[in-house]
N, C-alpha and C positions, 0 to 999 in steps of 0.2 A: 513371383506371385502366380499361383495357379487357380483355375476355376474350382470352386467348391463342389461343382456338380460332376463334371467329366474329367477334371484334372488337367485340362489343356492349359498351356501358358496363357496368362492373362496380362496384357499390357497394362502398365501402371495408370495410364490415362483412359482406360476403357472399363466401364462398369458391367457391360453385357458381354458374355462369352460369344465369340463369333462361331463356335462349333456347336454348342448345345442351346444357345440362346438364353442361358440362365442369367438373371440379374443378380450380380454378386454383391455381398456386403463387404466391399474391399477394405473398409476401415477395421472390421473385425479380423480380416485376414492379416492386416498390418499389426494389430495388437496381439493376436495369437493366443496369449495366455489369459483365459477367462473361463467362467462356468456359469450356468444358468441358475439363478436363485429362485425365480418365479416366472412362469410362462406369461402370466397376466398380472398387472398391477392396477392401481387406481389412478395412475398418471396417464392422461390422454396424449397422443401424438400431436404436436403442434401443426402437422400437415393434415390432420383430420383422418388418419388411417385407422384409429382405434387405440386401445390401451397399450402401453409400452411393456415390453419384457424387461425384467431386472437381471442384470449381469454383475457378477463379482469379478473384478479384475485380479490378476494373479499377484504373487509375492513381489514386493517392491513398489507396487502401485496402491494396493489396499483401498480401492475405491469401488463404489457401487454406481453403475451407470444405467440409465434407461435406454432401451434399444427398441426401435420399431422394426418388426419383422416384415413390414410391407415396403416402406420407403428406405429402410436401413439407416435412418438418422440416429444420432446419439445425443443423449442429454447428460451433461456432467455437472455435478455439484460444484459450488464455488471452490476454486483452487485445484480441483481434480484434473482438469484438462492439462494444466502445465505439468503436474506430476506424471501423468500418463505419457505426455510427449517426451519428457526427459527420460523416462524409462525405455520407451520405444526407440528413441533416437540414439541413446547410448552416449558414450564419451566422445566428444568432437575435439580433435587435436588441431585442426587447421581449417581455414575458411576456403571453400571451393567456390570462388567467385563466378566461374563459368557455369557451374551447376545451378547456383542461385539465380543467375540471369535466365537460364533456360527454364527453370521452374516458374518464374514470374511471367515469362513471355508465353509459355506453352501450357502450363498446368492450371494457372489461375483463370477461370472462366468468368465472363460477365454474369452477374446475379440479378435476376428480376427483383425489383423492389416490392416486397411483400412482408408486411408485419405479421408476426405469428404470436399466438398466446403462450405464455409460460405454462409448462405442464403442471406446475405446483399451484401457483396462485391465479392462473388464467388471465393475468394482465398482459397487455401487449409488450413484447420484449423490444429492447433497443437494438438497432442494427449498427454494429461497430466493426471496423477493420481490426483483424487480429494484431496488426502492427502497421505503422505507416510505411514500412518497407516491404510488406506483402499484403495485397488487398483481398485477402480471403475474408468475406463478411461472415461474422458469427452473430447469432441472435442471443442477446444477453439480458438476463434478469438479475439485477444487482443482488437480490437476496437469495436467489435459488439457482444460480449458475448459468450455463450456456448450452445452446443447442447447435449442433453441426449437422448439416445435410450430408447424405452419403457421398464419400469421396473427399470431403473437406479435411477430415482428420488426416487422411493419407498424404494430402498435399502439404499440410503443416508439418507432418513428421519428416517428409523428404526435405523440406526447407530447413528444419532443425538439424537433420543429419548432414546437410551441406554446410553447416556453420552459420545458420541464420541468426541465432541469438548472439554469437560472438561478433557477427557483422554489425548488428545493431549497437552493441556496446562500443565497438571501435568507432562507428560513425558518430555516436553521441560524444565520445571523448574528443574526436577530431573537431566537431562543431564547437565544443566548449573552448578548445584552444583558439579557434578562429575568432570567436566572440571576445575572448580575453584580449587577443592581439588587436582587435579593432576597437577596443574600449567599450564594447557593448555590455560587458559585465562590470558593474560598479564594484570597485575594491572595498573590502571590509574596512570600515573606519575604526580606529582605536578609540574605545570608550573607557576612560578610567573607572575603576570600580569605586563605589562610594565607601568612605571610611567605615570600618566595622569597630564598634565599641568593644573593648576587651578589658578584662580585669587587670591585664598586665600593663595597660597604657596608663601612665600617671596623670592625674588631674591636678589642675591648679587649685591650691588649698583655698584661696580666697573665693574662687568661682564655686567650689564645692560648698563653702560655708554660706554663700549667698543663695544657692539653690536649696540648701537644706533648712535654713532658718530665715524667718521674716526680719525685715530691717529693724522693726521696733524692739524685737527680742535681742538682737545684736547690740543695739544701743543701750538697752537695760543692763545687759551683761557688762558692757564697758563701764557704765555708771557705777555698778556695784564694785568693780575692780578699783576704780578711782576712789570710791568711798573708803575702802580698806587701806589704800595707799596714801591718800592725801587727807583723809578725814572730811568733815562737812565744810566745803569751801565753794565759792561761786562757780568754778569750772565744773565741779561735780553736779551742782544744781542745774547748770546750763545744759549739760549733756542729758540729764534725766528729763528735763523739760522738753528738749528737742525730740527725745524718743517718744514721750507721751503724746506730743502734738502730732508727730508723724504717724503714730498708730491711730490717733483719733481721726485724722483727715483721710486715712485709707479705708476706714470702715464704710 
């Protein structure tokens, strides 16, 4: 990385050029592919520097970000930060554990606690660590994205290039195995599915008849059948009487 003023070599952990004294926008030097859409916008800098400049990031990123030309902070819309980091970091084939440790110990600087307003809604943003594995504090508005101070994007890009995301995925999988071995993760219990009624499942004929017809009507039908089979006799009269009484008391 070189100074944008005099072209001298610029250390990755140094924002001000030691030769010309220029305060460099190191995050834009890391992104490289962008163009200015508007020199001034209606979005104010959370650090109180003035209105943000609008930049359109290059192919593969397809995001518009706000950039402060004074403090060099960057404002990313929801989801745009991860897309930009993936593009800048490229394809990571292996985890460089030594480099990850060096970045965490030497590149992550303590951040003074100061809540900043969102450039869009002006509500105070939340202060969250980018990951529990790297304590770069980002200012986040859930509805309007995140703000990074100058140099923070570069640190995150270096961490990603060293295999930071793969390291997080590996640690998450390892912790899940440990929890399962220690019985901290409750196994999924088998729950039988409730029976599903289907037209292919045969029904009991008597049960279907009872559901479809009231008892008094069933009795009356039986009395009529006996009438034709046996003629007028006391069993037929008894069945008819029982049916009429049952219907009467159920009313």
